C-alpha positions, 0 to 999 in steps of 0.5 A: 500500500502506498501512502501519500502524506498530504495533498502536495505529495500527490504524484503527477503521474497518478493515472486514473483512479477510483476514489473513496473519501471519508474520515474512516475513524475506526475503519468499522464494518460500514467503512469496510463495505464502502472501501470494498465496493471501491476496491472491486470497482477499481479492479474491474476498471483496471485502476488503482483504489485510493482512500482519501482520508484525514490525519485528524478529525475535521471537528478538531478544527471546526469545533475545537474543544468539543470534537469526538474522541478517535477510535483509531490513531493515524497509524492504526487506521493505515494498518486497518486500510492495508488489511483491506488491500487498498492500493493508495491512501491519501492522508490529507492534513485538515486545517483551517485553510482546508476547511474553506475549500468549496465543494465544487473546488474539492470535486474539480481540483482534488477528485477529478484533477489531482487524483484523476478520479474516474469513479467516486464511491461515497457513503450515502450520507457523506458531506464535503466542502466548506460548511458541508455544502457538498453531498452525493447529489451535488457530486452527481450533478457535476459528474457529467462535466467532470467525466466521473461516475458517482456511486453512493453506498447505503449505510450498513445496519446492525439490529436496525441501527446504522453502524457509525463511529458515533455509535461505536464511541458511545458503546466504548465509553459505556464499557460495551466493548463486545457490542462495539467489536461486533460493529468494528470488525476488530478488537478495540485497541489503544496504544501508548508508551509504558510509563512509571507508576507507583508500583503498588501492583507489584507490591501486591503480586500483580505487576502492572504496566502504566500506559500513557495514551494520547488525550484524544483517544476514545477510552473505555469506561472505568473498569476491568477488562480481559484482552491482549497486549501487543508487544514486540511482535508478541500477543499475550493475554492481559487484564486491564484496569481503567479508572481512578485509584479509589482504594488507595486515594486517601489524601492523595490526588485521585487520577484516571489511569490505564494499567495492564497486568500480563500474567506470568510477565516479570520483565521491565516494560518501561518506555516500551510501546504497547498495544492493548485490546479490550475484548470483554468488560469483567466488572466496573470500578469498585472500592475495596475496604483493604488491600487483601480484599482487592488482591482477592478480587484481582485473583478472580479477575485474572482467572476470568480473563484467562478463560477463553 
């Protein structure tokens, strides 16, 4: 898969293409349907399939401070797109200047011009251009003059609900990770660096890695989760805790944290980059009367997490 790191890097010898456009946050099953159709049309026409996406959510610019948390980092999104056998990904930088591009200019200069699109495949609810003025109908109105074919794709539904990034975010934020996974088509995962904690887990016999995650990632609800860690090409079963440290709060500052216990692992993990998947929520966040009660509960959590 070839990655084009911005509009200015689009090759001059692109050749004709089939293009699909979207944020594709999470590359969920609905996105996969759109991309699959674009890919198939490209193969029939003997052209390359290009996914036109963005390095950050447009609302980070258009509605700063009230934008959605991301389901996938740019690196994760690229990996997921590569698994779909996409030929090229244009990772455009969305900034204030880009937000002022009109729908007509977007279609004429970027889609038909720079990317030489001969067919554009879009979700039926997709909007583009300044203020979201462009949609599928708008693009179809330009199709003849631009010599392109526009293919709208019906939204994918699950149990009557449209599969959307917004719905999946809500599920994850409520701890409904199994329901989210059904709609994503992959185990929800976040990535980050292992940083130093207070070593309380090690003192109780359950050493944990404290993960520093980018503030803009969608984090599951507080609680304990069964899942896996991805560490240096190894995949290991793990138990993750997300939340505060209420049992030991006392007079200390209470802060939200992500801790991961890898059963049987004893090596130092500081400064390692780690991926953590959340496959099942074992329980919500609880406060225990003392360390002994907490240890007993953790033992049960680990046992349940290792059950497959």
